[in-house]
C-alpha positions as CSV (number, residue, x, y, z in Angstrom):
1,M,-44.0,-25.2,-5.9
2,I,-41.6,-25.2,-8.8
3,R,-44.4,-23.2,-11.1
4,L,-44.8,-20.5,-8.0
5,T,-40.8,-20.0,-7.4
6,G,-40.8,-19.5,-11.3
7,V,-43.0,-17.0,-10.8
8,E,-41.7,-15.4,-8.3
9,L,-38.3,-15.4,-9.9
10,R,-39.7,-13.4,-13.0
11,R,-40.9,-10.5,-10.5
12,L,-37.9,-10.4,-8.8
13,V,-36.2,-9.8,-11.8
14,S,-38.8,-7.3,-13.4
15,R,-38.5,-5.4,-10.3
16,R,-36.4,-1.5,-10.8
17,L,-34.7,-1.6,-7.5
18,V,-33.2,-5.1,-8.2
19,V,-31.6,-3.8,-11.0
20,V,-30.6,-0.5,-9.7
21,G,-29.5,-2.7,-6.2
22,V,-27.2,-5.2,-8.6
23,A,-25.8,-1.6,-10.9
24,A,-24.9,-0.8,-7.3
25,L,-23.0,-3.8,-6.1
26,L,-21.1,-3.9,-9.3
27,L,-20.1,-0.4,-9.3
28,I,-18.7,-0.9,-6.1
29,T,-17.2,-4.0,-7.0
30,G,-15.4,-2.1,-9.8
31,V,-14.2,0.7,-7.1
32,M,-12.7,-2.1,-4.9
33,L,-10.7,-2.9,-8.2
34,I,-9.5,0.8,-9.0
35,A,-8.6,1.1,-5.0
36,T,-6.3,-2.5,-5.7
37,W,-4.9,-1.0,-8.5
38,Q,-3.8,1.8,-6.5
39,N,-2.6,0.1,-3.5
40,S,-0.5,-2.1,-5.6
41,K,1.3,0.7,-7.8
42,P,5.2,0.5,-6.8
43,L,6.5,4.0,-5.5
44,S,7.5,6.7,-8.0
45,A,11.4,7.3,-9.0
46,A,11.7,10.2,-5.8
47,E,10.0,8.3,-3.4
48,Q,12.1,5.2,-4.2
49,R,15.1,7.3,-4.1
50,N,14.1,9.0,-0.6
51,A,13.5,5.3,1.0
52,Q,17.0,4.3,-0.3
53,V,18.2,7.6,1.5
54,N,16.8,6.7,4.6
55,F,17.6,3.4,4.6
56,E,21.2,4.4,4.2
57,Q,20.6,6.3,7.4
58,A,19.3,3.5,9.5
59,Q,21.8,1.5,8.2
60,K,24.7,3.8,9.5
61,D,22.6,4.7,12.8
62,W,22.5,0.3,13.4
63,Q,26.3,0.1,12.6
64,V,27.3,2.5,15.3
65,H,25.0,2.0,17.8
66,G,22.8,-1.2,17.0
67,E,24.2,-3.2,20.0
68,E,23.3,-0.4,22.4
69,Y,19.8,-0.4,21.0
70,K,19.7,-4.4,21.5
71,K,21.0,-4.4,24.8
72,Q,18.4,-1.8,26.3
73,C,15.5,-3.3,24.4
74,L,16.1,-7.0,26.0
75,Q,16.2,-5.3,29.2
76,D,13.0,-3.4,28.5
77,Y,11.7,-6.6,27.5
78,Q,13.0,-8.6,30.5
79,S,10.7,-5.8,32.5
80,Q,7.6,-6.9,30.5
81,P,4.7,-8.5,32.6
82,D,3.8,-11.9,31.3
83,P,2.7,-13.0,28.9
84,K,5.6,-11.6,27.0
85,P,5.3,-10.7,23.2
86,K,7.8,-12.6,21.0
87,L,10.8,-11.4,21.2
88,E,11.5,-10.4,17.4
89,E,8.1,-8.5,17.7
90,F,9.0,-6.4,20.7
91,C,12.8,-5.6,19.7
92,Q,14.9,-5.2,16.6
93,V,17.7,-8.0,16.7
94,N,19.0,-7.9,13.2
95,P,20.2,-4.8,11.1
96,P,17.8,-2.8,8.8
97,T,17.1,-3.9,5.7
98,I,15.5,-2.4,2.3
99,D,12.6,-4.3,2.5
100,Q,11.3,-2.3,5.8
101,Y,11.7,1.1,4.3
102,G,9.3,2.2,1.0
103,K,6.8,0.5,-0.1
104,P,6.6,-3.2,0.0
105,K,5.3,-5.4,-3.4
106,A,1.4,-6.5,-3.3
107,K,1.2,-10.2,-2.8
108,F,-2.3,-11.9,-4.3
109,T,-2.1,-14.7,-1.6
110,E,-2.4,-11.7,0.9
111,V,-4.8,-9.2,-1.1
112,M,-7.4,-11.5,-2.3
113,P,-8.6,-13.0,1.1
114,D,-9.5,-9.4,2.6
115,L,-11.1,-8.6,-0.7
116,L,-13.3,-11.4,-0.5
117,L,-14.1,-11.0,3.5
118,G,-14.7,-7.6,2.2
119,S,-16.9,-8.3,-0.7
120,S,-18.9,-11.0,1.0
121,Y,-20.7,-8.3,3.4
122,L,-21.2,-6.3,0.3
123,L,-23.3,-9.1,-1.1
124,A,-24.9,-10.0,2.2
125,F,-26.3,-6.6,2.6
126,G,-27.0,-6.2,-0.9
127,A,-28.7,-9.8,-0.6
128,F,-30.7,-8.7,2.3
129,L,-32.0,-5.2,1.0
130,I,-33.2,-7.0,-2.3
131,G,-35.1,-9.5,-0.5
132,A,-36.2,-7.2,2.4
133,S,-37.7,-4.9,-0.8
134,F,-39.2,-7.9,-2.7
135,V,-41.3,-9.1,-0.1
136,G,-41.9,-6.1,2.1
137,A,-43.5,-4.3,-0.9
138,E,-46.3,-6.6,-1.4
139,F,-47.2,-6.4,2.2
140,S,-46.9,-2.4,2.0
141,S,-49.1,-2.3,-1.1
142,G,-51.6,-4.9,0.3
143,S,-50.9,-7.1,-3.3
144,I,-50.5,-10.2,-0.6
145,S,-54.2,-10.5,-0.2
146,N,-55.0,-10.7,-3.9
147,W,-52.1,-13.0,-4.5
148,L,-53.6,-15.6,-2.0
149,T,-56.7,-15.5,-3.7
150,F,-54.9,-17.3,-6.6
151,E,-52.8,-19.3,-4.1
152,P,-54.4,-19.9,-0.8
153,R,-51.9,-22.4,0.5
154,R,-49.4,-20.3,2.4
155,L,-46.6,-22.0,3.1
156,R,-46.0,-22.7,-0.6
157,V,-46.4,-19.1,-0.7
158,Y,-44.1,-18.3,1.5
159,G,-41.6,-21.1,0.5
160,S,-41.5,-19.9,-3.3
161,K,-41.2,-16.5,-2.1
162,L,-38.2,-17.7,0.4
163,V,-36.6,-19.3,-2.5
164,A,-36.8,-16.8,-5.3
165,A,-35.2,-14.3,-2.7
166,A,-32.4,-16.4,-1.8
167,T,-32.0,-18.2,-5.7
168,G,-32.3,-14.8,-7.4
169,M,-28.7,-13.4,-6.0
170,L,-26.6,-16.5,-6.6
171,P,-26.0,-15.5,-10.1
172,V,-25.4,-12.1,-9.5
173,A,-23.0,-13.2,-6.5
174,V,-20.7,-15.5,-8.4
175,V,-20.5,-12.9,-11.4
176,L,-19.6,-10.1,-9.2
177,L,-17.1,-12.6,-7.2
178,A,-15.7,-13.9,-10.4
179,I,-15.0,-10.4,-11.6
180,L,-13.0,-9.5,-8.3
181,L,-11.2,-12.5,-8.3
182,A,-9.7,-12.3,-11.8
183,G,-9.6,-8.7,-12.0
184,T,-7.2,-8.5,-8.9
185,Y,-5.4,-11.5,-10.2
186,L,-4.5,-9.0,-13.1
187,I,-3.6,-6.2,-11.1
188,V,-1.9,-7.6,-8.7
189,G,0.1,-9.9,-11.5
190,A,1.3,-6.6,-13.6
191,L,1.8,-4.4,-10.5
192,G,3.0,-6.8,-7.9
193,T,3.2,-10.5,-7.6
194,T,1.2,-13.8,-7.6
195,A,4.2,-15.8,-6.6
196,G,2.9,-18.4,-4.3
197,T,-0.1,-18.9,-5.7
198,T,-0.3,-22.9,-5.7
199,G,-3.6,-25.0,-6.5
200,K,-4.2,-25.3,-2.7
201,V,-4.7,-21.5,-2.3
202,W,-6.9,-21.5,-5.1
203,G,-8.9,-24.3,-3.6
204,D,-9.2,-22.4,-0.3
205,L,-9.9,-19.0,-2.6
206,T,-12.5,-20.5,-4.1
207,G,-14.3,-22.4,-0.4
208,T,-14.2,-18.9,0.4
209,A,-15.7,-17.4,-2.2
210,G,-18.1,-20.3,-2.3
211,R,-19.3,-19.7,1.3
212,A,-19.6,-15.8,0.4
213,V,-22.1,-17.0,-2.2
214,L,-24.1,-19.1,0.0
215,M,-24.6,-16.5,2.7
216,A,-25.1,-13.8,0.3
217,A,-28.8,-16.4,-0.9
218,V,-29.1,-16.8,2.8
219,A,-28.6,-12.8,3.6
220,G,-31.6,-12.6,0.6
221,A,-33.9,-15.3,2.2
222,L,-33.4,-13.5,5.4
223,G,-34.1,-10.2,4.4
224,G,-37.8,-11.4,3.0
225,I,-38.3,-12.8,6.3
226,L,-37.9,-10.0,8.4
227,A,-40.0,-7.9,6.1
228,L,-42.9,-10.7,6.2
229,L,-42.7,-10.2,10.2
230,L,-42.4,-6.4,10.1
231,R,-44.7,-5.8,7.0
232,H,-42.4,-3.3,6.0
233,T,-39.2,-2.9,4.1
234,A,-38.0,0.2,5.7
235,A,-38.7,-1.5,9.1
236,A,-36.7,-4.8,8.5
237,V,-33.7,-2.5,7.2
238,G,-33.9,-0.5,10.1
239,V,-33.9,-3.2,12.7
240,A,-30.6,-4.8,10.9
241,M,-29.1,-1.5,11.1
242,G,-30.4,-1.3,14.7
243,Y,-29.2,-4.7,15.5
244,L,-25.6,-4.1,14.1
245,V,-24.9,-0.7,15.8
246,L,-26.7,-1.4,19.4
247,V,-25.6,-4.9,19.7
248,E,-22.9,-5.6,17.4
249,G,-21.4,-2.3,18.1
250,V,-22.0,-1.2,21.5
251,F,-22.9,-4.5,23.1
252,G,-19.8,-6.5,21.8
253,G,-17.6,-3.2,22.6
254,F,-17.9,-3.5,26.1
255,L,-18.4,-7.4,26.7
256,T,-15.6,-8.4,24.4
257,K,-16.2,-12.3,26.0
258,A,-19.6,-12.3,24.6
259,Q,-18.2,-11.9,21.1
260,P,-18.5,-15.6,20.0
261,W,-22.3,-15.4,20.5
262,L,-22.5,-12.4,17.8
263,V,-23.4,-12.5,14.2
264,R,-20.7,-10.7,13.1
265,L,-17.5,-12.9,14.0
266,N,-19.5,-16.5,13.5
267,F,-19.9,-14.8,10.1
268,D,-16.0,-14.2,9.6
269,A,-15.4,-17.8,10.9
270,W,-18.0,-18.9,8.3
271,I,-16.1,-17.0,5.4
272,K,-12.5,-17.1,6.7
273,H,-13.0,-20.9,7.4
274,D,-11.8,-20.1,11.5
275,T,-11.6,-16.4,12.8
276,T,-9.6,-14.9,15.5
277,Y,-10.6,-11.9,18.2
278,L,-9.0,-10.5,21.2
279,V,-10.5,-10.6,24.9
280,D,-8.9,-8.6,27.7
281,N,-7.7,-10.3,30.8
282,C,-7.3,-8.1,33.3
283,R,-5.4,-8.4,36.8
284,S,-4.5,-7.1,39.9
285,T,-0.4,-6.5,40.0
286,A,1.9,-7.1,43.2
287,D,1.9,-3.3,43.4
288,G,-1.4,-2.3,43.7
289,G,-1.9,-1.4,40.1
290,Y,-4.2,-3.0,37.5
291,L,-3.2,-4.6,34.6
292,C,-5.1,-5.6,31.3
293,D,-3.5,-7.5,28.3
294,S,-5.3,-8.6,25.5
295,I,-5.5,-12.5,24.6
296,E,-6.0,-13.6,21.0
297,K,-8.4,-16.3,20.6
298,T,-10.1,-18.6,17.7
299,L,-13.6,-19.1,16.6
300,S,-13.8,-22.2,14.9
301,F,-15.5,-22.4,11.5
302,E,-17.9,-25.4,12.8
303,H,-18.9,-23.1,15.8
304,G,-19.9,-20.3,13.2
305,A,-21.2,-23.1,10.7
306,W,-23.4,-24.1,13.9
307,Y,-24.8,-20.9,15.4
308,L,-25.8,-19.0,11.7
309,G,-27.6,-22.5,11.0
310,I,-29.4,-22.6,13.9
311,V,-30.5,-18.6,13.2
312,V,-31.4,-19.1,10.2
313,V,-33.4,-22.1,10.8
314,V,-35.3,-20.2,14.0
315,L,-36.2,-17.4,11.7
316,I,-37.6,-19.6,8.7
317,A,-39.7,-21.4,11.1
318,L,-40.9,-18.5,12.9
319,G,-41.7,-16.5,9.8
320,A,-43.5,-19.9,8.6
321,G,-45.8,-19.6,11.9
322,V,-46.6,-16.2,11.7
323,F,-47.3,-16.3,7.8
324,H,-49.8,-19.4,8.4
325,R,-51.9,-17.9,11.2
326,R,-51.5,-14.4,10.9
327,D,-54.3,-12.0,9.4
328,I,-52.7,-10.8,6.5
329,N,-55.2,-7.5,5.9
C-alpha cells in the first residue's frame, strides 16, 4: 500500500494540470494579499479633511437637535413588533464620534478570520479539481485497465489513489495559508493595527488554518471518488457545480430551515468552529397583516464535524463498492 501510494504521488506531482492548478492557487493568494493591502490603506489627506468637515457638521446638528432625534427614535422603537432589536442598534443615543466618519483602521483580528474562511473555500475547490482530474483522466484514457494488470487488488489501488489525492494537497495548503497569514499580518501591521493579537487569537487562527488544510485534503479525495463514480473529470465537476447552484443556491434560498442540512453551512461550522445563520419567522398580526422577522441561530462545530464526517465515510464506501465490482472496460 505504501509503495503504491508513493507511485501515485509521483504521478500526481508530474501532471501538468496539477502544476497549473497550484500556480493558480498561488496567484489567487497573491491577489487576496493585494486586496488586503488596498483595503487597509488609510484615507488620503483630502479624504481625511472631508471626513473631519462632515463630523463637525454632524456634531453641530446633534447639539441642536440631538434630544429631538432621541425622543422620536425612542417612540419609533416602542412601536416596533416583538422581538425588538437592541436599542443601541435601532437608535443613536450618543453624540457622533470621529470614528463614525471616514475609514476605520484595519484590525488583524477582524480581517484574518474572513480571509481564512475564503481561502478554505479556494483550497477545497482547487483540491477537488486536482483530485477529480487525477483519477478521472485514468478512466477517460482507459489506462486504469493497464494499471490493474500490474496490481489486480482493486481496493489497494483505490485506497492508494485516494490517499495520494488527499496528501498531495497537504503541503500546498500549508504553504499557501502560511503565506496568507504572514502576509496579512505584515500588511495590517504596517497600515492598520495588530493590537489584541494574543496567544489565544493565534491559537484560534492556527486551529482554523489546520481545519482548512484537513478540508482541502478531504476535498481532493472526494474529487477523486466522484470522478471514479462518473468516469470523467468534467462530469464530476459538472455534478459538483450543479449541486452548488441548484441545491445550495436555489433550494437553500427558499427553505431557510433546511440550511443545517446543507454542505455549505456545515463547512462554515467546521472551519469557523461554530457559525450562525438566519431563519425566517413569519406570523399573522392582529390587524390581519403578515409579518416576517429573521432569527439568528447557531450551527455548532460538532454538528458540522459529524455531518461532514458521515458524508465522507458514505462516499468513500460507495466508491470502494463500485470500484471493487464494476467492469472497468
